[in-house]
N, C-alpha and C positions, 0 to 999 in steps of 0.2 A: 504494500500500500504506500503510495508515494507521499501522501500527506493525510492529516486527520480527517479532512473532508471526504476523502475517498472511502473512509470507514463508515460514513453515514450516507453513502449514495442510496437514494431511494427512501431515505428516512424523512418523513414529513414533520414529525414532532414527537412529543412524549405523552403518554396516556397514564392517568392514575386517578384515584379517588381521594377525597378528603371529607372529614366530618365537619359540619357546620351546625352549631347549636341552634335549636329552635324551641318554641314553646307551643304546646298543643294541649287540647283538653285531656283530662285524666283518662277518659275512655279510649283516647287514641294513643296513649303512652306506649303500649306494647308494639305498635306499628313503627314507632320511631326510636325504640331503645336499641342502642348499638351493643357490640360485644363487650364493652366496658361498663354498660349500665347507664350511659348518658343518653339524654333525649336529643337526637340530632337528625339531620337529613344527610344522606350520603350523596355527595356531589361528584359525579364522574366527569372529568374534563380532559381536553387535549390541548397542549400548547405547542407552538412552534419554537424554534431556537431563539427568537426575539422576545420570548415570554408573553406571547399574545395568544389568546384563546382562539381556537380554530375548530372547524367542523371536520368530521371524519370523511375522508375521500377514498374511494376504492382504488386498488391497483398498486399500492405501496405498502408500507408497514409502519408500525409504531413500537418503539422500545417500551416494554412493560416490566414490572417486577414479577416475582413468582406467585403473586396472587392470581395471575392470569395464566391460561394455558398457552403453550407455544403452538399457536394455531394460525389459520389464515389471517394475515394482516397484523398479528401480534407477535413480536419477537422478544422472548424472555431470556434471561441469563441462564447459564448452565447451573443446575442445582448441585450443591456439594463442592463448588469451586469458589475460590476467593473472589469477592465481588466489590466490597467497599473500597473507596479511594484511599482511605487512611491505612489500608493494609499493604499498599504497594510502596516500593522503594527502589533502590539500585542493587546491583549485584545479585545475590541469591534471593532478594526480595522482589526482583523484577519478575514479570510473567515467565514461567518455565514451560508452558504448554500452549497449544493453540486455544484451548478452552479458557485458560487464564487470561490470555491476551484479549480474547473476545469479551470476557466479562469486564475487563478494565475499560475497554473502549465503549462497551455498552453502558456502563455506569456514568461515563463522561457525557454521553449523549442523553441518558435518561435523567441525569441530575437536574436538568432544566426544570422539570416538573416540581421538584422540591423548592427550588428558588422561586418559582412562580407562585406557589402557595404561600411562601413566606412573605413575598412582596405584597401579594393581594391582601392578606390578613393584617399586615402592618398598615396598609393604606386605609382600609375600611374597618373601623372599629366595630361596626354593626355586625360584622361576620365573626367577631370574637366572643360574642355572648348572645344568648337567646333574647328575642324581643317579645313584646306583648301583642304584636299584630297577628291576625289570623294566619294559618299556615300557608294559604294560597298567596297572601301578601308577602310573607317572609320568603317564599320561593321566588316571587317576582323581584324582591330586593336583591337576592343572590344573583339572579340573572343580570339585573341592572348594574351591580358592582362589577361583574365580569365585562360587560359592554363598556362601562366607563374606563375600566382598566385598559381595554384595547385602545380606546380613543386617546388616553393619556400616553400610552406607549407609541402611538403613531404620530403624536404632536411634539413630544419632548425628546430632544437629542440625548439629554442626560436625565435619568430618573432619580430624584433625590432619595426616594425610598429604597431603590436598589443600591444606591451608593451607601446608604446607612447599613444595609445588610452586608455589603462588601467590607465595610470598615470593622465589622465585628470579627473577633478572632475565630469563632466557630458559629456556624448557623445551627440553632437548636431545632433540628428537624423533629416534627411532631411524631410521637410514637404511634399515632393513628395511621401514619403513612408508611410504617416499616413493612418490608416484605413479609408475607406470610406464606404458609405452605399452599401449593396448588390444591384446590379442592375444598379449602376451608370455607370459602364464601361462594365460589363459582363452581358449579357442578354440571352445568348444561353444555359446556364446551370442552371437548377432549383434545389433547395434544394431537397435532397432525404430523404424520410420518413425512409428508412432503416438506413441511416447514422445519422439522427436525433436520432433514437432509440439507435444506437451504442454510440453516444456521451452521451446520458442520462445514459446508462449502465456504461460507464467509469466514469462519474461524481459520480454516486451512489457508485461505488466500491471504488473510492478515498475517498469519505466521510466516508464510513463505516470503513476504515482502516487508517483514518487521524492521529490518535494518535501514529501510528508506524513510522511516518516520522521523 
């Protein structure tokens, strides 16, 4: 791979979900209770590399964490292989196999989704706590915040909220967004042999050309 962009050829953006606190009637609590017992709405989003919300388009793929199946359009890391950026270094800590190199580049491409969630919730305080509006209004507010976020990103060369995130030593990624085992939440989509082969081909191509990065 001649450069980092080649490793993301065909990659439209990153896909993940985040919990946003909401307030609903007591009778509706069970429908909105997440795995940690909080009352939230689970928001599934896709961002492009510029941290802008985008719609799903067919024909390419999105990097996802292991909460998703490695299936048509969704490209997940190898399970049981080092993944997080903080685990990588030089020498013996550098990727030692095609799978490790793939996971390293996958996390660099996928990490944009965590940055996007951090910037979004730092900008809009209403997304950090439940409001007293009816749930349909709360849902509309979430959509409005995403749309306003897109507008700001399109109009501002330098985003002060993103700069504030960059100035912090460590981004405190929410535990709600940590990868979980495939099948814990999604059971209707099975891994695809075709996409497993596609992932293997990408990993081998990256490994063969790794010295050109």
